[in-house]
C-alpha positions as CSV (number, residue, x, y, z in Angstrom):
1,M,0.0,0.0,0.0
2,S,1.8,3.1,-1.2
3,I,0.3,6.6,-0.5
4,A,1.3,10.1,-1.2
5,W,-0.6,12.3,1.3
6,N,-2.2,15.5,0.3
7,D,-2.9,18.5,2.5
8,S,-6.5,19.0,1.5
9,T,-8.0,15.9,3.1
10,P,-7.3,14.4,6.5
11,I,-4.8,11.5,6.5
12,Y,-7.3,9.1,8.1
13,R,-9.8,9.8,5.3
14,Q,-7.1,9.3,2.6
15,L,-6.1,6.0,4.2
16,R,-9.8,4.9,4.3
17,D,-10.2,5.9,0.6
18,R,-7.0,3.9,-0.3
19,V,-8.4,0.7,1.4
20,V,-11.7,1.3,-0.4
21,A,-9.8,1.5,-3.7
22,M,-7.9,-1.7,-2.9
23,I,-11.3,-3.5,-2.3
24,L,-12.7,-2.1,-5.5
25,D,-9.6,-3.0,-7.5
26,G,-9.7,-6.6,-6.1
27,V,-6.4,-6.2,-4.3
28,L,-8.2,-6.9,-1.0
29,K,-10.9,-9.6,-1.4
30,Q,-13.6,-10.7,1.1
31,G,-12.1,-12.5,4.0
32,D,-8.6,-10.9,3.5
33,A,-6.9,-9.4,6.5
34,L,-6.0,-5.7,6.5
35,P,-2.5,-4.8,7.6
36,S,-2.4,-4.3,11.4
37,V,-2.8,-0.8,12.8
38,R,0.8,-0.9,14.1
39,Q,2.2,-2.1,10.8
40,V,0.4,0.7,8.8
41,A,1.4,3.3,11.3
42,A,5.1,2.2,11.2
43,D,5.1,1.9,7.4
44,F,3.8,5.4,6.8
45,Q,5.2,7.0,9.9
46,I,1.7,8.1,11.1
47,N,0.0,8.0,14.4
48,P,-1.7,4.6,15.2
49,I,-4.8,6.6,16.2
50,T,-5.0,7.9,12.7
51,V,-5.0,4.4,11.3
52,S,-7.5,3.3,13.9
53,K,-9.8,6.1,12.9
54,A,-9.6,5.1,9.2
55,Y,-10.3,1.5,10.1
56,Q,-13.2,2.4,12.3
57,E,-14.8,4.2,9.5
58,L,-14.6,1.1,7.4
59,V,-16.1,-0.9,10.3
60,D,-18.9,1.6,10.6
61,E,-19.6,1.2,6.9
62,N,-19.7,-2.6,7.3
63,L,-16.8,-3.0,4.8
64,V,-14.5,-4.6,7.3
65,E,-15.0,-6.4,10.6
66,K,-13.0,-6.7,13.7
67,R,-12.2,-10.2,14.9
68,R,-11.0,-10.0,18.4
69,G,-7.4,-11.0,18.7
70,L,-7.1,-11.6,15.0
71,G,-7.4,-8.1,13.4
72,M,-9.6,-6.5,10.7
73,F,-11.0,-8.4,7.7
74,V,-12.8,-7.5,4.6
75,T,-16.5,-8.4,5.0
76,E,-18.5,-10.6,2.6
77,G,-20.1,-8.4,0.0
78,A,-17.9,-5.4,0.6
79,R,-16.9,-5.0,-3.0
80,K,-20.4,-5.3,-4.3
81,A,-21.7,-2.7,-1.7
82,L,-18.9,-0.4,-2.6
83,L,-19.5,-0.7,-6.3
84,K,-23.2,0.2,-5.8
85,S,-22.5,3.2,-3.5
86,E,-19.6,4.5,-5.6
87,R,-21.7,4.2,-8.8
88,E,-24.6,6.1,-7.2
89,H,-22.2,8.8,-5.9
90,F,-20.6,9.1,-9.4
91,L,-24.0,9.5,-11.2
92,R,-25.4,11.9,-8.6
93,E,-22.3,14.0,-7.8
94,E,-19.7,13.7,-10.6
95,W,-21.5,12.8,-13.8
96,P,-23.6,16.0,-14.2
97,A,-20.5,18.3,-14.2
98,L,-18.6,15.8,-16.4
99,S,-21.5,15.6,-18.9
100,A,-21.8,19.3,-19.0
101,R,-18.1,19.7,-19.7
102,L,-18.2,17.1,-22.5
103,Q,-21.1,19.0,-24.1
104,R,-19.2,22.3,-23.9
105,L,-16.2,20.7,-25.6
106,G,-18.4,19.1,-28.3
107,L,-17.5,15.6,-27.3
108,D,-19.9,12.7,-27.7
109,F,-19.4,9.2,-26.4
110,A,-18.2,7.7,-29.7
111,T,-15.6,10.5,-30.2
112,L,-14.5,10.2,-26.6
113,M,-14.0,6.5,-26.9
114,Q,-12.2,6.8,-30.2
115,E,-9.8,9.6,-29.2
116,A,-9.2,9.0,-25.5
117,P,-6.1,7.1,-24.5
118,A,-6.7,3.5,-23.9
119,G,-7.2,2.4,-20.3
120,D,-7.7,-0.9,-18.7
121,D,-11.2,-2.5,-19.2
122,R,-13.2,-3.5,-16.1
């Protein structure tokens, strides 16, 4: 897990978002253990309380679960739930502005797909 911190968002939130991205990307699958709080804190030279706060948000969102004495694990259905919520957020919050910009630039879907650099298909 490599992270470049930015100053505009709290570190715990950036760490939470990185774990979410890892679940969405399939790097972390259901049942996989998250790195320990101590390990993440040491690796990134951040306060363990910061890591705990990020992990607690994931627990609150039912994306990971605490197993006493064992650590944190990705819950069953976490990726599916994330895909649903992230898609809804994109369509509600991001798509309207993106769509308006595409229209201003005179780009339609076919042109965009033809001229845009190739990315990985999911």
